[in-house]
N, C-alpha and C positions, 0 to 999 in steps of 0.2 A: 862364348867369345873365345875361349881357349881352343875349342875345336876348329874354329875358323882360322885362327893363327896357325894351328898345327897343319892344316891343309893349305896354307898359303893364301888365304882369302883376304887377309887384312894388310897386305902389302909387305913391306920389308925390303931389305937390300937384295941385290942379285945373288949375294952369297947365301941368302936364305931361300933361294929358289927351290921349289919342290920337284923332286925327281920321281916320275911315275914308272912303274914296271909295266910289262906287257899285259894288256887286258885279256881275261880268260872268260869264255862263255861256259855256264854251268846250269843246266836245267831251266833255260830261258832267262837266266840272270846274267848280267855282265859284271864281273869282278875286276876291279882295277886296284892293284897294289900301289900304295903311296907311302912306303916306309919313310920315316923322318929321322934324320941324324940328330942325335943329341948326346953330348959328352962322349963322342967316339963310338956310339952304338946306334943301331937302327931300331926304332920302335916299330912294332907291327901295327900298321894302319892301312886303311883302304876305303873303297866305296863299293857298294853293291847297288846296281841299278837294274830296272826292268820297266818295259813299257806296258802300262795297264790302261785299257780303254783309250788308247791314243796318247796318253800322257806318260812321259818318262819320269819315274819316281827314283829317288836316290837316298841311300842310307849310308852315312859315314860311320866308321867304327875305328876304335883305337884299343890296343891291348898293351898291357905292361911288359909283355915279353920283348926281349931285345936280342939282336944278333950283331955280330961284328962285321958282316958283309952284306951288301945290298941285295944280291940275288937270293941268298938264304932267307933274308927278311921278306922278300917278295914271295918266295915259295911258301913260307909259313903263313903269310897274309892270305894267300889263296886257300890254304887248308882251313884256316879259321873262318873265312867267309863261307866256305862250303858247309862247315859245321853250323854256322848261324842260319844259313838257308834251310838246312835239314831240320833244325830245331824250331824255327820260327816262320819260315815261308814268307808269304806276303804281309804278315803281321809287322814285319820290320818297317813297313812304310806307314804305319799308323801315325797320325799327328799327335 
């Protein structure tokens, strides 16, 4: 439930709206940075998606790392996602 709120799926005010960074393709995966502002810092967060057998699968991730500006947080999110893809590949989509 915490992840849902982090990614803006549980509602909230317009002030709590989620700001997404530019999606990046990497080795057949789509990485979408979704840093979340909290206490003046942006937490590293995003989604990794891939279409497998005609079905789009998505994996959300959050890291404790923080940055003071949105673009740096987006850049770091993409770096982390690439690392996750390299280490785990399609296993990230296991239920």
